[in-house]
Every structure is written in C-alpha cells, then in structure tokens.
VMD Tcl script that draws the C-alpha trace (Angstrom):
set ca {
  {130.89 101.38 59.48}
  {130.36 97.62 59.39}
  {127.24 96.41 57.61}
  {124.07 96.09 59.66}
  {124.57 92.36 60.27}
  {128.33 92.45 60.76}
  {130.53 92.62 63.79}
  {131.31 95.77 65.68}
  {132.73 96.62 69.05}
  {130.40 98.22 71.54}
  {131.23 100.01 74.77}
  {130.21 100.13 78.34}
  {127.69 102.90 78.75}
  {126.05 104.84 81.56}
  {122.37 104.16 82.11}
  {120.69 107.44 81.31}
  {117.53 109.06 82.57}
  {114.62 107.39 80.75}
  {112.88 109.37 78.05}
  {110.17 106.94 77.12}
  {106.78 105.56 78.14}
  {107.28 105.58 81.87}
  {109.34 108.67 82.37}
  {111.40 111.18 80.40}
  {112.82 112.22 83.76}
  {111.46 110.53 86.87}
  {109.24 113.09 88.56}
  {107.20 113.24 91.71}
  {104.70 115.83 92.82}
  {107.30 117.14 95.23}
  {109.74 117.89 92.45}
  {112.27 116.55 90.01}
  {114.36 113.49 90.75}
  {117.91 114.16 89.58}
  {119.06 112.02 86.69}
  {121.71 110.33 88.83}
  {119.01 108.88 91.12}
  {118.79 105.12 91.44}
  {116.52 104.24 88.55}
  {115.94 100.66 89.69}
  {114.29 101.99 92.84}
  {112.10 104.48 91.02}
  {110.86 102.29 88.22}
  {110.06 99.26 90.29}
  {107.19 98.57 92.63}
  {107.93 100.18 96.00}
  {106.80 97.32 98.22}
  {109.04 97.25 101.26}
  {108.77 94.14 103.42}
  {109.19 93.87 107.16}
  {109.12 90.08 107.07}
  {106.23 89.86 109.52}
  {104.74 86.84 107.76}
  {101.30 88.47 107.64}
  {99.19 88.81 104.52}
  {98.81 91.93 102.41}
  {96.69 92.66 99.37}
  {98.70 93.93 96.41}
  {96.89 95.93 93.71}
  {98.43 96.48 90.27}
  {96.97 99.04 87.86}
  {96.70 99.49 84.12}
  {94.36 101.57 81.98}
  {93.17 101.76 78.39}
  {91.42 104.24 76.09}
  {92.38 107.21 78.27}
  {91.30 110.58 76.95}
  {94.15 112.49 75.32}
  {94.57 115.90 76.95}
  {97.83 116.93 75.23}
  {97.84 118.67 71.86}
  {101.20 117.64 70.41}
  {101.71 114.31 72.17}
  {99.77 111.89 74.35}
  {98.64 112.30 77.95}
  {101.17 111.67 80.75}
  {99.03 109.81 83.30}
  {99.72 109.11 86.96}
  {97.45 108.05 89.83}
  {96.91 109.53 93.27}
  {95.39 107.02 95.71}
  {92.98 108.25 98.41}
  {91.55 106.40 101.41}
  {89.09 107.36 104.13}
  {88.26 106.29 107.70}
  {91.90 106.44 108.71}
  {92.96 103.97 106.03}
  {96.63 103.55 105.25}
  {98.89 101.52 103.00}
  {100.84 98.51 104.22}
  {103.88 99.44 102.11}
  {106.07 102.41 101.28}
  {104.87 104.86 98.64}
  {105.80 108.24 97.26}
  {105.50 111.14 99.70}
  {102.02 112.64 99.27}
  {101.95 114.73 102.44}
  {101.76 117.91 100.34}
  {98.41 116.87 98.80}
  {95.47 118.37 100.64}
  {92.65 116.17 101.92}
  {89.39 116.16 99.97}
  {86.70 116.02 102.65}
  {87.01 112.57 104.27}
  {89.44 111.43 101.58}
  {93.16 111.56 102.37}
  {95.96 110.96 99.86}
  {98.02 107.92 100.85}
  {99.98 106.99 97.72}
  {100.97 107.83 94.18}
  {102.28 106.02 91.11}
  {105.04 107.06 88.77}
  {104.12 109.02 85.64}
  {103.75 107.08 82.41}
  {104.73 109.53 79.72}
  {103.05 109.80 76.32}
  {100.63 106.90 76.79}
  {96.89 106.33 76.65}
  {97.31 102.70 77.77}
  {99.61 102.98 80.79}
  {100.94 99.97 82.66}
  {102.17 101.38 85.97}
  {105.12 99.71 87.67}
  {104.18 100.96 91.12}
  {101.87 98.70 93.13}
  {99.84 99.48 96.25}
  {99.73 97.10 99.21}
  {96.95 97.06 101.80}
  {96.51 95.24 105.12}
  {94.67 91.97 104.55}
  {93.76 90.69 108.00}
  {90.10 91.36 108.82}
  {86.81 91.82 106.96}
  {87.05 95.51 107.85}
  {90.24 95.78 105.84}
  {88.42 94.53 102.76}
  {85.44 96.87 103.29}
  {87.65 99.93 103.10}
  {86.99 102.12 100.10}
  {89.70 103.54 97.88}
  {89.62 106.33 95.32}
  {91.99 106.69 92.41}
  {92.32 110.01 90.62}
  {94.02 109.71 87.22}
  {95.79 112.94 86.26}
  {97.76 114.17 83.25}
  {101.06 115.64 84.44}
  {101.64 119.11 83.04}
  {104.39 120.54 85.24}
  {106.69 120.00 88.22}
  {104.18 121.65 90.54}
  {103.15 119.91 93.76}
  {99.68 121.46 93.44}
  {97.16 118.95 92.11}
  {95.19 121.68 90.31}
  {98.23 122.33 88.09}
  {97.64 118.97 86.40}
  {94.73 118.06 84.12}
  {92.08 115.74 85.55}
  {91.55 112.63 83.40}
  {89.07 110.70 85.52}
  {88.22 109.05 88.81}
  {87.52 105.49 89.98}
  {86.19 104.41 93.38}
  {85.57 100.97 94.87}
  {85.93 98.84 97.99}
  {88.89 96.51 98.25}
  {86.40 93.66 98.46}
  {85.09 94.63 95.00}
  {88.48 93.75 93.52}
  {88.94 90.59 95.56}
  {85.47 89.29 94.65}
  {85.77 90.11 90.94}
  {86.42 87.20 88.54}
  {90.14 86.33 88.69}
  {90.45 89.33 91.03}
  {90.43 91.68 88.03}
  {88.14 94.71 88.20}
  {87.55 97.17 85.36}
  {86.10 100.58 86.24}
  {84.99 103.14 83.66}
  {86.29 106.51 84.82}
  {83.94 109.24 86.01}
  {84.24 113.01 86.19}
  {84.95 114.80 89.48}
  {81.21 114.78 90.30}
  {80.96 111.02 90.00}
  {79.25 110.84 86.60}
  {80.60 107.89 84.61}
  {81.91 109.01 81.22}
  {83.23 106.31 78.91}
  {85.28 108.80 76.89}
  {87.59 109.28 79.88}
  {88.84 105.69 79.69}
  {88.89 102.58 81.85}
  {91.05 101.71 84.86}
  {91.93 98.04 85.42}
  {92.79 96.77 88.90}
  {94.47 93.40 89.57}
  {94.57 92.13 93.17}
  {96.56 89.32 94.75}
  {97.14 88.18 98.30}
  {100.82 88.23 99.23}
  {102.57 86.86 102.31}
  {104.87 89.49 103.81}
  {107.82 87.20 104.44}
  {111.59 87.79 104.44}
  {112.60 88.91 100.99}
  {114.61 86.72 98.63}
  {115.77 88.58 95.55}
  {117.21 88.09 92.09}
  {119.81 90.50 90.72}
  {119.33 91.14 87.01}
  {122.48 92.02 85.07}
  {121.32 92.91 81.55}
  {123.21 94.43 78.63}
  {124.49 94.15 75.06}
  {127.47 92.05 74.02}
  {130.43 94.19 72.97}
  {130.15 92.65 69.50}
  {126.47 93.55 69.17}
  {125.78 96.17 66.51}
  {123.92 99.22 67.82}
  {123.03 102.25 65.68}
  {124.43 105.55 66.87}
  {122.26 107.97 68.86}
  {119.52 105.38 69.41}
  {118.35 104.67 72.94}
  {117.29 101.29 74.27}
  {115.46 100.12 77.39}
  {113.90 96.91 78.66}
  {110.95 95.97 80.84}
  {110.08 93.01 83.05}
  {106.45 91.92 83.54}
  {104.65 89.05 85.24}
  {101.25 87.51 84.67}
  {98.35 88.27 86.99}
  {95.70 85.75 88.06}
  {93.72 86.70 84.94}
  {96.67 86.00 82.64}
  {97.34 89.67 81.82}
  {100.86 91.02 82.15}
  {101.57 93.72 84.72}
  {104.86 95.57 84.59}
  {107.22 95.18 87.56}
  {110.40 96.84 86.29}
  {111.40 99.47 83.76}
  {115.08 100.06 83.08}
  {116.91 103.26 82.34}
  {117.94 104.07 78.77}
  {121.36 103.22 77.35}
  {122.88 104.74 74.21}
  {125.94 103.48 72.35}
  {128.92 105.68 73.30}
  {130.68 107.56 70.53}
  {134.04 106.04 71.40}
  {134.19 102.28 71.12}
  {135.98 99.87 73.46}
  {135.98 96.20 74.37}
  {133.32 96.25 77.11}
  {129.66 95.24 77.07}
  {127.06 98.00 77.12}
  {125.24 97.50 80.40}
  {121.99 98.65 81.94}
  {122.01 99.42 85.64}
  {121.55 96.21 87.62}
  {118.23 95.61 89.37}
  {117.29 93.59 92.47}
  {113.76 92.18 92.28}
  {112.10 90.17 95.03}
  {110.36 86.87 94.39}
  {106.94 88.34 95.12}
  {107.58 91.06 92.53}
  {108.75 88.63 89.86}
  {106.39 85.68 90.24}
  {104.31 86.03 93.44}
  {105.98 82.90 94.85}
  {104.30 80.81 92.12}
  {106.97 78.94 90.06}
  {104.49 78.45 87.20}
  {103.91 82.19 86.84}
  {105.11 83.61 83.49}
  {107.76 86.35 83.40}
  {108.27 88.44 80.28}
  {111.32 90.46 79.21}
  {110.88 93.04 76.42}
  {113.52 95.15 74.67}
  {112.49 98.50 73.15}
  {114.05 101.13 70.96}
  {113.18 104.51 72.43}
  {111.03 106.88 70.44}
  {112.45 110.42 70.43}
  {109.38 112.08 68.91}
  {107.57 112.47 72.25}
  {104.61 110.41 71.06}
  {105.40 107.29 73.05}
  {105.66 105.09 69.94}
  {108.57 103.00 71.22}
  {109.43 100.06 68.99}
  {109.37 96.63 70.62}
  {112.40 94.87 69.16}
  {112.19 91.43 70.71}
  {110.84 89.64 73.75}
  {110.90 86.32 75.55}
  {108.86 84.81 78.31}
  {109.13 81.75 80.51}
  {107.94 80.51 83.85}
  {109.83 81.33 87.02}
  {110.85 77.67 87.24}
  {112.26 77.77 83.70}
  {114.07 81.02 84.45}
  {115.59 79.48 87.58}
  {116.84 76.51 85.51}
  {118.90 78.68 83.12}
  {122.63 78.13 83.21}
  {125.64 80.00 81.84}
  {125.98 79.53 78.10}
  {122.29 78.83 77.48}
  {120.55 80.55 74.59}
  {117.08 81.95 75.25}
  {114.30 81.40 72.72}
  {113.41 84.96 71.70}
  {110.45 86.12 69.64}
  {110.31 88.95 67.12}
  {107.07 90.97 67.17}
  {105.27 91.11 63.83}
  {105.36 94.93 63.86}
  {109.13 95.15 64.30}
  {110.62 96.72 61.17}
  {114.13 97.80 62.12}
  {115.52 94.60 63.73}
  {115.70 91.52 61.51}
  {117.40 89.14 63.90}
  {118.68 88.98 67.47}
  {119.44 86.63 70.33}
  {119.69 86.56 74.12}
  {122.55 84.68 75.78}
  {122.89 83.71 79.44}
  {126.07 84.73 81.23}
  {126.22 83.99 84.93}
  {123.19 82.23 86.41}
  {122.86 81.28 90.08}
  {119.26 81.59 91.26}
  {117.69 79.19 93.74}
  {114.43 80.41 95.23}
  {114.64 77.84 98.03}
  {117.71 79.49 99.54}
  {117.82 82.62 101.66}
  {120.62 84.24 99.71}
  {120.16 86.40 96.63}
  {120.44 85.06 93.09}
  {122.09 86.42 89.95}
  {121.03 86.23 86.31}
  {123.13 87.83 83.56}
  {121.50 88.28 80.15}
  {123.19 89.68 77.04}
  {121.52 90.78 73.82}
  {123.63 89.69 70.83}
  {123.77 88.91 67.10}
  {121.63 91.86 66.04}
  {120.93 92.28 62.34}
  {119.31 95.60 61.46}
  {117.52 97.05 58.47}
  {120.03 99.23 56.64}
  {117.72 102.23 56.74}
  {118.28 102.56 60.48}
  {121.91 103.51 59.89}
  {121.28 106.17 57.28}
}
mol new
graphics top color blue
foreach p $ca { graphics top sphere $p radius 0.5 }
foreach p [lrange $ca 0 end-1] q [lrange $ca 1 end] { graphics top cylinder $p $q radius 0.2 }
display resetview
C-alpha cells in the first residue's frame, strides 16, 4: 500500500444505504425503504412546489439534550407532526395515514429518523399555508419518538417528549427561532426530556430552479479500506444557525481499483432549499467518516462554507478554501477542487456544480 500521503488509484463506487446519524437504512413508519431507493429524495427536504407564486411558511427542526432511551447506543429520534381544526400541510410529506388521530389532533407529517443522536438536525422540513391570520393561529403538535422497530404502530416506539405551539409563536419569536422544552404526554414540562428548536421562514412558492450537485473523490485520492464516507449540505437560518438540507448516501472504496472517481449519488436541490433565494445566505458542506460502532460518533473530516453568490461564482479548476475541524485526528490534510460549474440563479434552467475531494493525507494509524 502507498503511504498515507501518497498517490493511489481509487474507483467508482455505488452509493450505499447510509449507516450514520440520519439513517442506517431509511425507514418510515409504514416499513423499510429498500436500499436501492433514491437516497437524494429521502434525505432531502420533501417540499414539492406547484409554482403558484403564493407564500408558504417553512419550519425547520433541530433538538438538543434529548433524553437517551437506548441502553447500548443513543436514541433514534423522529418527529410526528399533528394539526387540528382541519389543518393540513402545504407540501408533500411522508404517508402518515396509518397513524390514528388523538382526539382533535390528526397526524399530517413525519420527519426522517436521525439515528444514534441526542442532538438531531432533521433534513425534512414542514411547509404550511401562509395567507391569512387564521393560518398563523393554527396550532401544531410535535411528538418526538425514539424508533425501536419497523412497526407502523406508534406505541411500539418510545416517547421522548412533546412540544405544542401556534405557528404565530414561531413567526413572532426573535429571528423566527422558537425553543420549546419538551413535556410528557400529559403536558408537564420536563427539562430532562430535551429541547426542540423551530426555525421559520416565509417562502414564495414559485417555479423551481435547481442545482445538481456532483460530488466525489478524485481517483488519486487515498481512501482507507472498509471506511465509509458521507457528506451533508446545510444553510443558515435567519438566526444564523445551520439547518441541514441534504444528507448523502455512504460510499466505500471498492476492493478492486480502477481509474474512475469514487462518486456519491448526484442530488438536485432547489434554490429555496439551498439559500432561500437570498444570495448572501451561507451554505456549508461537511465531509464525515462514518462511525461503525452504532454510537453516532461520526468524525467530521473537513468542511467549507460560502455564500450562495460565492458558490455561483465558482468555475472549473477553482480550489475551495477548506477548513479542518480542531477535533479531526485521522485526516491531516485535504482539498476540494471544482470540476464543472455552470450555475446561474437568474436563468430558468438547472445548474451543475461538480466538487472533488483530493490530496488527502491521513494519520498512519487509520491504515493499520
């Protein structure tokens, strides 16, 4: 084997079913999604647009300090969204028709499961009609559960906590960021259960313009055997926090080498997903090495962030200014190079951005 900072041929690989923070295998309450499913559709926000030009309210969700209900790993949280008074979402969501109503509350949506995490950052967003004052007075309830099986029965999953508010509570909060300490099923607030964070933004439902992301490793990039890698894309909210908008599948270096790049599955992300039609909005790309222990301790290898305007200005051959997290121990050096780049948000057509990780120099212990 070449030394950890030398040259080695990689190979084109198949994007595998994720086995990391946001999904060992993508699962819904209605059952298991086969590993050949389109991962870019499952691990992105399901916010279909009809191009009506009307306004919708998009709510992104994160949480922190969730109670750990698993003995040998961390909780696997997901959210079921309930509404009352005939409320409904303004966008597509997972099928929740199998979930029984709870009095006046009716299930209308559900997030993906974030596996082995007490600080989940859900990719899935909920969109609500944003036309009248009545729309904003509608109350929503979010039940946070710890997934324990493939069962479609809610009582087969452990209850972590509950949060309830009116949409107007989020909109009127400073920077449209609302933190809610979770309560038990009876409504008693219990800090030990954790805190749910809601970020709201008004979005115009206009014809979608998208960017195709083509991300991978250069064929010359050294990758240790049997190690999995994935990347995420996040954008800043009005409060400056990052909310996740895309989570890739996992790629592993093939055993047999060839002359091709190792590629993730391509992803098409709309402008409103990436930067909410604000060119100054920051977008962050992060590369992780997958943790195989089941404890969700994935190692962040490198990251870079820039505004949407700066991302649009990238051209083929450019080198991206990457940063190495202080806690990274296995990767000593790395770079990101731009391949094809043709993204113009002012046009109706789709754009393309090709990014390649390269020039990796690893700690020798990773290859032992």
